[in-house]
C-alpha positions as a printed NumPy array, in Angstrom:
array([[ 18.154, -15.361, 122.555],
       [ 19.677, -11.885, 122.298],
       [ 19.058,  -9.754, 119.254],
       [ 20.706,  -6.44 , 118.498],
       [ 20.258,  -3.862, 115.749],
       [ 22.982,  -2.353, 113.562],
       [ 22.975,  -0.223, 110.439],
       [ 25.627,  -2.379, 108.756],
       [ 27.178,  -5.755, 109.582],
       [ 30.502,  -6.79 , 108.084],
       [ 31.207, -10.518, 108.159],
       [ 34.952, -11.097, 108.316],
       [ 37.48 ,  -8.996, 110.19 ],
       [ 40.557,  -9.429, 108.003],
       [ 42.211,  -6.531, 106.229],
       [ 39.277,  -6.126, 103.835],
       [ 36.607,  -6.114, 106.538],
       [ 38.592,  -3.724, 108.723],
       [ 39.311,  -1.413, 105.795],
       [ 35.604,  -1.263, 104.94 ],
       [ 34.823,  -0.568, 108.61 ],
       [ 37.381,   2.219, 108.871],
       [ 36.193,   3.927, 105.708],
       [ 32.537,   3.638, 106.71 ],
       [ 33.138,   5.264, 110.087],
       [ 35.341,   7.905, 108.513],
       [ 32.479,   8.842, 106.186],
       [ 29.708,   8.589, 108.786],
       [ 30.736,   8.647, 112.437],
       [ 27.129,   8.121, 113.585],
       [ 26.826,   4.764, 111.854],
       [ 26.076,   1.758, 114.049],
       [ 28.506,  -0.794, 112.669],
       [ 29.51 ,  -4.313, 113.681],
       [ 32.369,  -6.474, 112.365],
       [ 32.014, -10.174, 113.107],
       [ 35.217, -12.228, 113.144],
       [ 35.343, -15.852, 114.26 ],
       [ 39.087, -15.913, 115.025],
       [ 40.619, -12.748, 116.495],
       [ 44.043, -14.463, 116.553],
       [ 43.963, -14.46 , 112.72 ],
       [ 46.006, -17.672, 112.751],
       [ 44.633, -18.854, 109.404],
       [ 43.628, -15.532, 107.915],
       [ 44.882, -14.902, 104.4  ],
       [ 45.968, -11.417, 105.48 ],
       [ 48.47 , -12.544, 108.089],
       [ 49.75 , -15.467, 106.001],
       [ 50.58 , -13.272, 103.006],
       [ 53.997, -11.772, 102.218],
       [ 52.57 ,  -8.249, 101.936],
       [ 53.757,  -7.55 ,  98.394],
       [ 52.256,  -4.417,  96.805],
       [ 52.75 ,  -4.069,  93.064],
       [ 51.432,  -2.508,  89.866],
       [ 52.023,  -5.629,  87.756],
       [ 48.49 ,  -5.656,  86.365],
       [ 47.126,  -5.215,  82.87 ],
       [ 43.706,  -3.817,  83.782],
       [ 43.448,  -0.079,  84.379],
       [ 41.375,  -0.394,  87.547],
       [ 43.742,  -2.931,  89.112],
       [ 46.701,  -0.645,  88.428],
       [ 44.854,   2.295,  89.987],
       [ 43.985,   0.192,  93.045],
       [ 47.696,  -0.492,  93.572],
       [ 48.609,   3.155,  93.043],
       [ 46.222,   4.11 ,  95.807],
       [ 47.681,   1.431,  98.077],
       [ 51.127,   3.018,  97.702],
       [ 49.693,   6.372,  98.801],
       [ 47.891,   4.867, 101.794],
       [ 50.805,   2.809, 103.085],
       [ 53.18 ,   5.761, 102.845],
       [ 51.012,   7.763, 105.257],
       [ 49.5  ,   4.807, 107.125],
       [ 51.433,   5.26 , 110.351],
       [ 50.211,   8.809, 110.859],
       [ 46.631,   8.328, 109.669],
       [ 45.983,   5.176, 111.689],
       [ 47.503,   6.439, 114.935],
       [ 45.259,   5.943, 117.967],
       [ 46.092,   7.725, 121.24 ],
       [ 49.674,   8.185, 120.117],
       [ 50.13 ,   4.539, 119.086],
       [ 51.28 ,   4.29 , 115.469],
       [ 51.248,   1.039, 113.49 ],
       [ 54.659,   0.292, 111.998],
       [ 53.949,  -1.23 , 108.603],
       [ 57.674,  -1.345, 107.694],
       [ 57.202,  -0.114, 104.143],
       [ 60.047,  -1.288, 101.899],
       [ 59.611,   0.272,  98.481],
       [ 62.457,  -1.615,  96.834],
       [ 60.731,  -2.369,  93.543],
       [ 59.436,  -5.445,  91.704],
       [ 60.966,  -6.913,  88.552],
       [ 58.803,  -8.951,  86.185],
       [ 61.019, -10.967,  83.827],
       [ 59.73 , -11.26 ,  80.258],
       [ 60.458, -13.91 ,  77.614],
       [ 60.862, -12.948,  73.952],
       [ 57.409, -14.21 ,  72.946],
       [ 55.876, -12.03 ,  75.69 ],
       [ 57.528,  -8.795,  74.581],
       [ 54.6  ,  -7.362,  72.581],
       [ 52.111,  -7.956,  75.387],
       [ 54.594,  -6.548,  77.909],
       [ 54.999,  -3.353,  75.879],
       [ 51.23 ,  -2.862,  75.848],
       [ 51.137,  -3.337,  79.619],
       [ 54.035,  -0.952,  80.103],
       [ 52.329,   1.719,  77.994],
       [ 49.135,   1.399,  80.064],
       [ 50.976,   1.8  ,  83.347],
       [ 52.972,   4.776,  82.107],
       [ 49.791,   6.438,  80.824],
       [ 48.416,   6.152,  84.371],
       [ 51.486,   7.837,  85.832],
       [ 53.178,   4.739,  87.239],
       [ 56.889,   4.84 ,  87.989],
       [ 57.799,   1.914,  85.78 ],
       [ 60.449,   1.148,  83.136],
       [ 61.526,  -1.482,  80.642],
       [ 64.834,  -3.067,  81.607],
       [ 66.973,  -4.679,  78.936],
       [ 68.773,  -7.981,  79.456],
       [ 72.029,  -6.067,  79.888],
       [ 70.574,  -3.825,  82.567],
       [ 69.122,  -6.811,  84.44 ],
       [ 72.521,  -8.517,  84.35 ],
       [ 74.212,  -5.322,  85.489],
       [ 71.814,  -4.799,  88.388],
       [ 71.54 ,  -8.469,  89.374],
       [ 74.715, -10.283,  88.309],
       [ 73.539, -13.563,  89.849],
       [ 70.815, -13.911,  87.22 ],
       [ 71.111, -16.119,  84.177],
       [ 69.363, -14.012,  81.512],
       [ 69.49 , -16.596,  78.734],
       [ 66.026, -16.767,  77.185],
       [ 65.017, -13.46 ,  78.837],
       [ 64.044, -10.562,  76.574],
       [ 63.978,  -8.012,  79.39 ],
       [ 61.812,  -7.034,  82.318],
       [ 59.325,  -4.518,  83.66 ],
       [ 60.488,  -2.805,  86.832],
       [ 58.064,  -1.023,  89.165],
       [ 60.035,   1.442,  91.29 ],
       [ 57.415,   2.032,  94.   ],
       [ 56.505,  -1.632,  94.425],
       [ 57.536,  -3.307,  97.617],
       [ 56.63 ,  -4.962, 100.886],
       [ 54.63 ,  -3.936, 103.94 ],
       [ 53.888,  -5.851, 107.138],
       [ 50.395,  -7.42 , 106.753],
       [ 49.664,  -7.909, 110.448],
       [ 50.528,  -4.295, 111.244],
       [ 48.279,  -3.074, 108.434],
       [ 45.416,  -5.236, 109.687],
       [ 45.836,  -4.106, 113.293],
       [ 46.134,  -0.502, 112.159],
       [ 42.836,  -0.566, 110.292],
       [ 41.178,  -2.484, 113.125],
       [ 42.331,  -0.194, 115.928],
       [ 41.342,   2.916, 113.988],
       [ 37.931,   1.512, 113.073],
       [ 37.347,   0.571, 116.714],
       [ 38.382,   4.03 , 117.899],
       [ 35.816,   5.558, 115.55 ],
       [ 33.006,   3.478, 117.049],
       [ 32.999,   0.116, 115.262],
       [ 31.965,  -2.811, 117.446],
       [ 33.96 ,  -6.002, 116.907],
       [ 32.151,  -9.23 , 117.727],
       [ 33.977, -12.529, 118.215],
       [ 31.65 , -15.163, 116.821],
       [ 30.894, -17.083, 113.625],
       [ 28.045, -16.256, 111.266],
       [ 26.267, -19.51 , 110.456],
       [ 23.479, -17.991, 108.406],
       [ 22.466, -14.779, 106.749],
       [ 18.767, -14.15 , 107.236],
       [ 16.418, -12.602, 104.718],
       [ 12.861, -11.341, 104.35 ],
       [ 11.655, -11.779, 100.799],
       [ 14.293, -10.174,  98.557],
       [ 16.114,  -8.238, 101.302],
       [ 18.613,  -9.308, 103.956],
       [ 17.455,  -8.859, 107.517],
       [ 20.372,  -9.942, 109.693],
       [ 22.711, -12.754, 110.678],
       [ 22.481, -15.761, 112.958],
       [ 25.575, -16.443, 115.069],
       [ 27.079, -19.763, 116.133],
       [ 26.573, -19.101, 119.82 ],
       [ 22.876, -18.366, 119.418],
       [ 22.625, -14.595, 119.092],
       [ 21.009, -12.82 , 116.176],
       [ 22.047,  -9.455, 114.818],
       [ 19.601,  -7.407, 112.792],
       [ 20.836,  -5.286, 109.889],
       [ 19.492,  -4.345, 106.493],
       [ 22.956,  -4.089, 104.971],
       [ 25.427,  -6.96 , 105.232],
       [ 28.899,  -7.051, 103.67 ],
       [ 30.503, -10.396, 102.864],
       [ 34.211,  -9.998, 103.666],
       [ 34.685, -13.642, 104.614],
       [ 37.661, -14.255, 102.33 ],
       [ 38.157, -17.923, 101.461],
       [ 34.952, -18.732, 103.375],
       [ 32.819, -16.275, 101.372],
       [ 30.999, -18.803,  99.172],
       [ 29.791, -20.816, 102.146],
       [ 28.458, -17.63 , 103.72 ],
       [ 26.73 , -16.558, 100.505],
       [ 25.142, -19.987, 100.067],
       [ 23.468, -19.618, 103.462],
       [ 21.219, -17.009, 101.884],
       [ 20.838, -18.738,  98.521],
       [ 23.533, -16.83 ,  96.611],
       [ 26.063, -18.798,  94.56 ],
       [ 29.355, -17.149,  93.629],
       [ 32.243, -18.826,  91.731],
       [ 34.818, -18.389,  94.498],
       [ 36.722, -21.343,  95.943],
       [ 39.426, -21.664,  98.629],
       [ 42.711, -22.724,  97.013],
       [ 45.797, -23.675,  99.009],
       [ 48.932, -21.683,  98.198],
       [ 52.315, -22.466,  99.738],
       [ 55.263, -20.238, 100.624],
       [ 58.801, -21.179, 101.581],
       [ 61.548, -19.307, 103.37 ],
       [ 65.138, -20.302, 102.603],
       [ 68.716, -19.216, 103.131],
       [ 70.432, -19.075,  99.707],
       [ 73.903, -19.234, 101.29 ],
       [ 75.239, -17.028,  98.493],
       [ 73.751, -13.654,  99.342],
       [ 73.011, -10.784,  97.001],
       [ 72.557,  -7.278,  98.35 ],
       [ 71.105,  -6.254,  94.992],
       [ 68.351,  -8.857,  94.848],
       [ 64.878,  -7.404,  95.236],
       [ 61.47 ,  -8.874,  94.439],
       [ 61.355, -10.827,  91.191],
       [ 58.722, -12.725,  89.234],
       [ 60.175, -15.343,  86.894],
       [ 58.531, -16.087,  83.526],
       [ 57.328, -19.416,  84.948],
       [ 55.175, -17.6  ,  87.525],
       [ 57.475, -18.346,  90.446],
       [ 58.23 , -15.28 ,  92.549],
       [ 61.082, -14.443,  94.895],
       [ 60.751, -11.987,  97.774],
       [ 63.905, -10.658,  99.42 ],
       [ 63.809, -10.648, 103.219],
       [ 66.016,  -8.819, 105.718],
       [ 69.187, -10.753, 106.462],
       [ 69.41 , -12.066, 102.918],
       [ 66.829, -14.83 , 103.244],
       [ 64.318, -15.383, 100.435],
       [ 60.611, -16.204, 100.325],
       [ 59.39 , -18.014,  97.238],
       [ 56.07 , -19.314,  95.991],
       [ 54.111, -20.155,  92.885],
       [ 50.446, -20.59 ,  92.045],
       [ 49.912, -23.868,  90.198],
       [ 46.926, -25.394,  88.42 ],
       [ 47.1  , -28.483,  90.622],
       [ 46.876, -26.534,  93.873],
       [ 44.08 , -28.19 ,  95.875],
       [ 40.7  , -26.65 ,  96.544],
       [ 39.666, -26.84 , 100.184],
       [ 40.553, -25.688, 103.669],
       [ 43.989, -27.302, 103.879],
       [ 46.833, -25.534, 105.724],
       [ 49.525, -28.224, 105.503],
       [ 52.682, -27.379, 103.585],
       [ 54.777, -29.863, 101.638],
       [ 58.585, -29.761, 101.68 ],
       [ 58.682, -31.909,  98.527],
       [ 56.999, -29.119,  96.571],
       [ 59.95 , -26.878,  97.328],
       [ 62.658, -29.484,  96.812],
       [ 61.298, -31.112,  93.667],
       [ 59.449, -28.303,  91.89 ],
       [ 60.422, -24.792,  92.955],
       [ 64.124, -25.139,  93.723],
       [ 65.092, -26.62 ,  90.333],
       [ 62.997, -23.944,  88.646],
       [ 64.614, -20.878,  90.195],
       [ 68.056, -22.53 ,  90.171],
       [ 67.832, -22.311,  86.378],
       [ 67.731, -18.522,  86.671],
       [ 70.125, -18.23 ,  89.633],
       [ 72.571, -21.16 ,  89.292],
       [ 74.618, -20.008,  92.299],
       [ 71.721, -21.064,  94.513],
       [ 72.472, -24.719,  93.899],
       [ 73.253, -25.004,  97.609],
       [ 70.775, -23.522, 100.076],
       [ 68.94 , -24.226, 103.322],
       [ 65.169, -24.474, 103.592],
       [ 64.17 , -22.775, 106.853],
       [ 60.405, -23.263, 106.918],
       [ 57.213, -23.233, 104.889],
       [ 53.565, -22.392, 105.411],
       [ 50.257, -22.547, 103.576],
       [ 47.376, -20.125, 103.289],
       [ 44.257, -19.746, 101.194],
       [ 43.475, -17.717,  98.109],
       [ 39.815, -16.906,  97.533],
       [ 39.963, -17.64 ,  93.808],
       [ 37.302, -16.246,  91.51 ],
       [ 36.991, -18.999,  88.928],
       [ 35.185, -16.746,  86.465],
       [ 38.009, -14.277,  85.8  ],
       [ 40.373, -14.021,  88.787],
       [ 39.205, -10.522,  89.69 ],
       [ 37.346,  -9.033,  92.638],
       [ 33.561,  -9.134,  93.025],
       [ 32.408,  -5.815,  94.486],
       [ 28.923,  -4.572,  95.131],
       [ 25.326,  -5.493,  95.841],
       [ 24.037,  -8.838,  94.621],
       [ 21.407,  -8.194,  91.902],
       [ 18.686, -10.415,  93.39 ],
       [ 19.132,  -9.646,  97.087],
       [ 18.862,  -6.096,  98.373],
       [ 21.312,  -5.149, 101.079],
       [ 23.73 ,  -8.054, 100.464],
       [ 27.113,  -6.685,  99.411],
       [ 29.974,  -8.802,  98.088],
       [ 33.611,  -7.969,  98.693],
       [ 35.134, -11.228,  97.52 ],
       [ 37.166, -13.22 ,  95.007],
       [ 40.465, -11.337,  95.123],
       [ 42.434, -14.4  ,  94.014],
       [ 45.551, -13.527,  96.003],
       [ 45.431,  -9.747,  95.524],
       [ 43.233,  -8.864,  98.493],
       [ 45.868,  -7.529, 100.85 ],
       [ 47.193,  -4.865,  98.481],
       [ 43.682,  -4.044,  97.269],
       [ 42.325,  -3.526, 100.78 ],
       [ 42.683,   0.27 , 100.985],
       [ 40.987,   1.131,  97.673],
       [ 38.325,  -1.565,  97.899],
       [ 37.474,  -0.67 , 101.5  ],
       [ 36.905,   2.931, 100.454],
       [ 34.846,   1.907,  97.417],
       [ 32.538,  -0.419,  99.349],
       [ 32.017,   2.242, 102.025],
       [ 31.119,   4.82 ,  99.374],
       [ 28.741,   2.326,  97.764],
       [ 26.959,   1.586, 101.045],
       [ 26.52 ,   5.248, 101.871],
       [ 25.664,   6.472,  98.372],
       [ 28.767,   8.668,  98.124],
       [ 30.567,   9.719,  94.957],
       [ 33.398,   7.302,  94.205],
       [ 36.966,   8.538,  94.415],
       [ 37.887,   5.597,  92.153],
       [ 35.281,   3.937,  89.958],
       [ 35.493,   0.168,  90.456],
       [ 32.102,  -0.655,  88.968],
       [ 33.798,  -2.928,  86.429],
       [ 33.948,  -5.499,  89.256],
       [ 30.164,  -5.529,  89.726],
       [ 28.522,  -8.797,  90.844],
       [ 26.21 ,  -8.459,  87.86 ],
       [ 28.957,  -9.916,  85.683],
       [ 28.861, -13.062,  87.832],
       [ 25.103, -13.194,  87.545],
       [ 25.368, -12.776,  83.751],
       [ 28.482, -14.982,  83.292],
       [ 30.381, -12.048,  81.799],
       [ 34.088, -12.279,  82.741],
       [ 36.561,  -9.411,  82.751],
       [ 39.309,  -9.947,  80.188],
       [ 42.735,  -9.279,  81.656],
       [ 45.856, -10.801,  80.112],
       [ 48.595, -12.332,  82.213],
       [ 46.867, -11.804,  85.564],
       [ 49.5  , -12.487,  88.24 ]])
């Protein structure tokens, strides 16, 4: 049985794992680093199944700052992640996001708007009249106004993932195709991982970047975290009546609409009844019976449309407070958590990857994300953030 030694092992090679790897090697090129990913096709990875929306629609300072950094990274991503002249094309579309607000939400929305403006975000309050002027298809009855983020937009998730991965590999990261079945420990310190195909890898620092599978991985070493895999569904449709003005909109019900090239629309909504488990089947009835009637109330002209396809992916939902869990587990030295993003992981990848790398190497943090410490899980102390989207 082969056994190899590394300084750090990252379990999970999605956008979060690859971002951590890139930032680690950028900070210390002599590091011996391995990323273990069970499926290099990424067929069921949350990264590749996401729509790639990047937004500042958060009400917690740190989450807003994470998104601000993502904007900066994606704007220069092509140049910074180039390897031997090959540049990843992330297709950045900074068209803006509009969050529609009901009258009873106005006070909370104003507080959120003030926070974002104080942090230097390019964001404004739009009145009902302005929304109707900009997007004449919308029925604004019952709408008080909306918050518009000018820099928000869409990037291509697969290109971002491959960009981070290629750059990390070029800097010396070793990518291993296998599945970690157990994290090994000696007393109160991790010692390595056992792989499905029999090998063992020794490392005194292990980072859990396993996404929706993170709780199962943590349990293998006796750590329990409140993160569960929840199925989320997306649908692509042709609205027949096109609107050049339509951008990316979140309705007050929580349903969101993402404008695609060619005038097609992606829609989705997180719902309380979404099942927990590793289920990737999508249900046409959900679109026809739940989502379509809901957004047709706001855009009546979409009474006739054509559903093109749907798909399902997994959110790694933190049931404590919906926010990330970042850092070393209090009772197990060398075991670092990078989990529980609850649907925000793709856009948080750049800032979180940098933070975890700084934490592992004892560097000064460019952005302090200690509010997301695992100690709050250990102590049952949730972060309070209103209207977390």
